[in-house]
N, C-alpha and C positions, 0 to 999 in steps of 0.2 A: 426450239420449233415448240410452242405449243397443242396440245389435243383437246380440245374440248367434244364435249355430243351435247347437242339440240334438243329436247321435245318437247314438242307443240303440239298441241289441240285447237284444229279450226270447228267452230261452229257448225254444226250438222242443218242448217235450215238452209243454208246455199248452196244454189245449182253446183256440177259437178265441174265443171267449166271455171265459176267463182273460185272454188275452192283450190284448183290448180295455179291459178292466178297469186294467191295468196302464196301459197308456197313457194312460187317462183318471184313475188317478189319478195319474202322475206330472207330468200337463198342470194340474189341481187345486192341486196343490204350489205349482209356479209361480205360480199367477194367487195364492194364497193371499197368497203370498208378494212381492206388489205387480208380477209380472210380465203384462204383454198378450203375448198368443198371437197372432201373426199368419199363422200357417201351419202345420200338423199334413200330414205327409206320410206314411202308408205305405208302403215299400216292396215291403208283405209276404216270404215268407220267400224269403231266398237262401242260398247258400253260401258257408260263410267260407273267408279266402282260408289260414287254418288253423283246424288245432283248437284250441278254446279248452278248459283244462280246469279247473271250475269244481267246486271238491271233490272226491268222488269219481266226478263226472259227465264226459264229455267229449263236446264239439256241434260240430259237423259243419257245420251252418247255424242259424239266426236268425232273427226278425221284426225286421226294420230300420221306425224309424220316425225323421224328421228333423223336430224343432219348433222354429220360428224366433221370436224373442220380441224384445220391449222392454221395456226397466226405467231405472231413474233409479240406484239403487245395485245391488250387487252379490249382495243377502240373498239371493231368489229361484237364484240361480244356485248360491251356496255350500250352499243346503236341497238343490236336485237333486241337487248331487254329493253332499253327505253321505250323503243316502237311496237314493240309485245304487250306493254303493260297501257299504254293505250289505244290500240285495236280494238275496234268489235268485235271483228272475229277472230280472235285467238282466245279463244276462254281459260286455257293452263299456259303455262310454259314452265320448262325446270330448261338450266343446264350446269350441264354436269363439267369441271377438268379431271380429265384424267391424267391419271400418275405416271410418271413418267416409267 
């Protein structure tokens, strides 16, 4: 069983309900691809260390989420990465494989 930690930042221009929906949809994506979500930690809105430009928009803050997962294959991680890269709602993400 492999353990991963995924952190992603949702753009701050969304409403609270939309932010929760984005986080929920990405959690469902992980689960539907074979990952077992062991923890979800919503850090709330934080100021970014530097401005992030996405398209024509520049963001100085974002809503942080940390998700811990367990999985057998990396299918769920690859699908999360693919969707996060094309999503307009996630401005940054990182996937970290935890050591055994």
